[in-house]
Wavefront OBJ file of the C-alpha trace (Angstrom):
o trace
v -17.177 -12.034 -9.448
v -15.800 -15.696 -10.690
v -15.397 -17.992 -7.985
v -12.009 -18.960 -8.978
v -10.819 -15.245 -9.023
v -8.116 -14.312 -6.374
v -8.035 -10.957 -4.918
v -4.460 -9.435 -4.315
v -3.863 -7.415 -1.590
v -1.392 -4.457 -2.303
v 0.419 -3.441 0.963
v 1.382 0.468 1.363
v 4.954 1.001 1.203
v 6.834 1.290 4.424
v 7.441 5.058 5.071
v 7.925 7.273 8.336
v 5.781 10.068 9.065
v 4.404 12.434 11.987
v 1.556 9.851 13.074
v 3.952 6.880 13.607
v 7.353 8.517 14.700
v 8.455 10.854 17.145
v 12.355 12.509 17.193
v 14.931 11.172 19.997
v 18.123 12.540 20.827
v 21.061 10.949 21.042
v 24.587 12.839 21.563
v 24.365 15.776 19.059
v 21.849 14.407 16.655
v 17.978 13.576 16.576
v 16.699 10.436 15.148
v 13.284 9.085 14.082
v 12.232 6.381 16.363
v 8.894 4.350 16.299
v 5.918 6.007 18.027
v 3.699 3.542 19.977
v 0.022 3.307 19.764
v -0.284 2.643 23.255
v 1.959 3.274 26.273
v 5.303 4.588 25.702
v 8.926 3.348 24.974
v 11.988 2.903 27.002
v 14.589 5.606 26.820
v 17.132 3.157 27.980
v 16.556 0.680 25.380
v 16.453 3.243 22.536
v 19.847 4.435 24.048
v 21.344 0.949 24.019
v 20.058 0.078 20.404
v 21.830 3.508 19.084
v 24.762 3.005 21.111
v 25.318 -0.452 19.460
v 25.064 0.718 15.939
v 27.662 3.244 16.843
v 29.996 0.256 18.337
v 29.561 -1.925 15.460
v 29.984 1.276 13.079
v 33.411 1.486 14.898
v 34.407 -1.811 13.893
v 33.038 -2.008 10.428
v 32.493 0.639 7.747
v 29.347 -1.185 6.551
v 27.082 -2.981 8.898
v 24.520 -5.525 8.100
v 21.197 -5.690 9.886
v 18.627 -8.331 9.793
v 15.455 -8.730 11.622
v 13.273 -12.297 12.129
v 10.717 -13.150 14.705
v 10.857 -16.261 16.977
v 7.773 -18.297 17.943
v 8.478 -20.885 20.717
v 6.584 -24.224 21.022
v 6.074 -23.780 24.684
v 5.676 -20.854 27.183
v 8.378 -20.181 29.278
v 8.123 -17.992 32.243
v 11.854 -16.762 32.178
v 14.530 -15.778 29.344
v 16.866 -18.645 30.235
v 15.797 -20.691 27.040
v 16.312 -17.871 24.546
v 19.416 -16.473 26.347
v 20.992 -20.214 25.651
v 19.868 -19.839 22.075
v 21.409 -16.575 21.727
v 24.408 -17.307 23.073
v 24.565 -20.282 20.482
v 23.701 -18.421 17.568
v 26.038 -15.675 18.307
v 28.907 -18.316 18.553
v 27.758 -20.073 15.342
v 27.632 -16.666 13.272
v 30.747 -15.304 14.755
v 32.526 -18.582 13.312
v 30.427 -18.833 9.965
v 30.926 -15.234 8.852
v 33.862 -14.303 10.977
v 32.235 -11.116 12.333
v 31.488 -9.657 15.508
v 27.854 -10.055 16.345
v 25.400 -7.737 18.343
v 21.645 -8.869 18.913
v 18.680 -6.994 19.955
v 15.678 -9.002 21.468
v 12.265 -8.135 22.488
v 9.897 -10.356 24.153
v 6.518 -9.753 23.558
v 3.046 -11.551 24.502
v -0.217 -10.215 23.656
v -3.370 -12.735 22.997
v -1.545 -15.791 22.776
v -0.916 -18.417 25.420
v 3.030 -18.217 24.372
v 5.533 -15.521 24.180
v 7.163 -14.377 21.188
v 10.684 -12.737 20.351
v 11.404 -9.819 17.837
v 15.125 -10.518 16.895
v 17.673 -7.711 15.246
v 21.149 -9.183 14.449
v 23.998 -7.040 13.317
v 27.154 -8.356 11.418
v 29.648 -7.039 9.277
v 28.160 -6.306 5.635
v 31.673 -6.746 4.447
v 30.860 -10.659 5.236
v 27.202 -10.820 4.372
v 25.153 -8.791 2.018
v 22.154 -10.602 1.824
v 19.663 -12.111 4.492
v 18.273 -15.304 2.705
v 21.039 -17.851 4.012
v 21.359 -16.008 7.604
v 17.379 -16.618 7.956
v 17.478 -19.969 6.791
v 20.107 -20.528 9.400
v 18.518 -19.055 12.225
v 15.311 -20.871 11.410
v 17.061 -24.408 11.242
v 18.932 -23.639 14.417
v 15.622 -22.588 16.252
v 13.563 -25.206 15.209
v 16.141 -27.530 16.581
v 16.714 -25.801 19.556
v 13.092 -25.078 20.781
v 10.929 -26.971 18.441
v 9.230 -24.016 17.506
v 8.681 -21.651 14.347
v 9.958 -18.560 12.908
v 8.121 -15.960 10.863
v 9.922 -13.682 8.329
v 9.104 -9.909 8.383
v 8.668 -7.873 5.258
v 11.830 -6.453 4.242
v 14.063 -8.096 6.636
v 17.516 -6.473 6.212
v 19.444 -3.344 5.471
v 22.964 -1.915 5.092
v 24.189 1.089 7.157
v 27.335 2.883 6.384
v 29.857 4.707 8.883
v 28.957 8.395 9.480
v 25.902 8.244 6.731
v 23.206 9.449 8.905
v 20.652 8.876 5.906
v 21.472 5.188 5.938
v 20.730 4.977 9.700
v 17.213 6.675 9.350
v 15.267 3.608 8.635
v 17.284 0.877 10.352
v 17.147 2.908 13.779
v 13.379 3.403 13.157
v 12.773 -0.226 12.485
v 14.874 -1.396 15.543
v 13.221 1.129 17.969
v 9.901 -1.267 17.876
v 11.922 -3.438 20.019
v 11.510 -0.776 22.917
v 7.797 -0.170 22.934
v 6.227 -1.223 26.422
v 2.949 -2.611 25.015
v 2.891 -6.114 24.709
v 5.247 -6.948 27.193
v 2.712 -6.673 30.325
v 2.628 -10.549 30.382
v 6.186 -10.930 30.692
v 6.215 -11.122 34.267
v 9.480 -10.873 35.923
v 11.205 -11.666 32.545
v 13.034 -8.863 31.094
v 11.266 -7.430 27.650
v 14.671 -6.748 26.263
v 17.654 -8.474 25.817
v 21.078 -7.799 24.205
v 24.639 -8.405 24.267
v 27.935 -6.461 25.015
v 30.208 -5.620 22.790
v 33.246 -3.512 23.479
v 33.879 -0.410 20.793
v 37.164 -0.475 18.594
v 40.037 1.052 20.502
v 40.373 3.939 18.038
v 36.528 5.040 18.961
v 36.236 8.201 20.494
v 32.756 8.463 22.858
v 32.910 12.527 22.816
v 31.624 12.715 19.409
v 28.983 10.682 17.083
v 31.172 10.377 13.479
v 30.180 6.895 13.703
v 26.791 7.865 12.932
v 27.053 11.095 11.604
v 29.974 12.359 9.616
v 29.545 16.055 8.379
v 32.327 15.505 5.672
v 30.431 12.522 4.574
v 27.068 14.364 4.910
v 28.453 17.211 2.877
v 30.150 15.063 0.279
v 26.602 13.129 -0.281
v 24.452 16.083 -0.304
v 26.665 17.962 -2.809
v 26.914 14.835 -4.730
v 23.248 14.177 -4.910
v 22.718 17.824 -5.979
v 24.782 17.534 -8.987
v 23.035 14.519 -9.901
v 20.040 15.707 -9.708
v 20.882 18.971 -11.761
v 22.254 16.781 -14.534
v 19.189 14.739 -14.582
v 17.026 17.816 -14.948
v 19.134 19.416 -17.575
v 19.182 16.398 -20.036
v 15.596 15.726 -19.409
v 15.629 12.128 -17.805
v 13.027 9.653 -19.327
v 12.942 7.786 -15.841
v 9.861 9.341 -14.097
v 9.642 6.670 -11.304
v 12.659 7.573 -9.408
v 11.787 5.392 -6.047
v 10.324 1.927 -5.840
v 9.729 -0.221 -2.563
v 12.564 -2.824 -2.265
v 11.393 -6.243 -1.699
v 13.975 -7.509 0.372
v 15.485 -4.254 1.846
v 14.418 -1.828 4.740
v 14.703 1.140 2.297
v 12.566 2.835 -0.529
v 15.324 3.114 -2.995
v 15.966 4.619 -6.519
v 15.527 2.508 -9.553
v 18.705 0.124 -10.541
v 18.765 2.244 -13.759
v 19.373 5.761 -11.813
v 21.673 3.805 -9.039
v 23.906 3.089 -11.937
v 23.684 6.462 -13.490
v 24.350 8.132 -10.128
v 27.477 5.757 -9.387
v 28.941 6.725 -13.093
v 28.613 10.226 -13.010
v 30.537 10.048 -9.575
v 33.397 8.568 -11.124
v 36.319 10.157 -13.368
v 36.482 7.425 -15.856
v 33.826 6.617 -18.247
v 31.596 3.561 -17.529
v 28.952 4.412 -19.862
v 29.177 1.483 -21.765
v 27.485 -0.457 -18.663
v 24.012 1.408 -19.511
v 24.117 0.531 -23.188
v 24.820 -3.174 -22.874
v 22.253 -5.991 -20.981
v 22.964 -6.190 -17.453
v 24.099 -9.548 -16.252
v 21.960 -11.921 -14.221
v 23.368 -13.350 -11.007
v 21.852 -16.275 -9.223
v 22.299 -16.706 -5.542
v 23.393 -20.312 -4.941
v 22.458 -21.304 -1.284
v 24.833 -23.847 0.656
v 23.426 -27.077 0.954
v 24.425 -27.654 4.540
v 23.545 -24.499 6.224
v 25.073 -25.364 9.643
v 28.569 -26.053 8.293
v 31.314 -23.524 7.533
l 1 2 3 4 5 6 7 8 9 10 11 12 13 14 15 16 17 18 19 20 21 22 23 24 25 26 27 28 29 30 31 32 33 34 35 36 37 38 39 40 41 42 43 44 45 46 47 48 49 50 51 52 53 54 55 56 57 58 59 60 61 62 63 64 65 66 67 68 69 70 71 72 73 74 75 76 77 78 79 80 81 82 83 84 85 86 87 88 89 90 91 92 93 94 95 96 97 98 99 100 101 102 103 104 105 106 107 108 109 110 111 112 113 114 115 116 117 118 119 120 121 122 123 124 125 126 127 128 129 130 131 132 133 134 135 136 137 138 139 140 141 142 143 144 145 146 147 148 149 150 151 152 153 154 155 156 157 158 159 160 161 162 163 164 165 166 167 168 169 170 171 172 173 174 175 176 177 178 179 180 181 182 183 184 185 186 187 188 189 190 191 192 193 194 195 196 197 198 199 200 201 202 203 204 205 206 207 208 209 210 211 212 213 214 215 216 217 218 219 220 221 222 223 224 225 226 227 228 229 230 231 232 233 234 235 236 237 238 239 240 241 242 243 244 245 246 247 248 249 250 251 252 253 254 255 256 257 258 259 260 261 262 263 264 265 266 267 268 269 270 271 272 273 274 275 276 277 278 279 280 281 282 283 284 285 286 287 288 289 290 291 292 293
């Protein structure tokens, strides 16, 4: 092999399987959660995580979820420093995006001489649709606050929809990773899981779980999928690859062509002209001053 030739590592696409997941019951439904290879997970933390999804969805029909890892410059025996940062971050994001914010933060330490933090944030998806600028803001604030570094995770964000359990599947699974007990043994008296409190919307009914699973939405979505699949089969669709691994999303999604065709098929007005023309290319313009409104 030539010396200058580099090997390219291909990561396996993310998926939930029997070997890496177990079912967890919440109200009237079961959800796939992360299955630790060592030790177990805390039921109370899983309940808090799913409950917080429910609370955020009571405020917004679409919720944006993003993951990022924080590494401090120095070891801390307690959580006072991270709590101050999370409070400051919550205030900044609330003002920046005009959105309520819920955070989940897991403190872990394995072989390193310092702890690190897995952070998940929920905001209104009506206000934000991509994580790049948000992660840059978190990075700038963390470096200023702690002198530490951040590590971006693969497929860092997703959007979940009120009443749509399918959209919650991967989100809850990824968030449940923060509830595992392994790698939290060195935390001492410091709690391994930190989260903030947010009151549900006044219209929220805690006796049901319609924020997470709405039977009407589930039925309509299933019916629409079956109709679309039948239409694809009848016309012998040339799109053989229906799913691909999304670079920035938590999900394995349909190809853009199929997403567009499915969207068009659900409308009463004709939009077929959109598939015949060349798609427009939109460029994301990042604000220069990340800390300003």
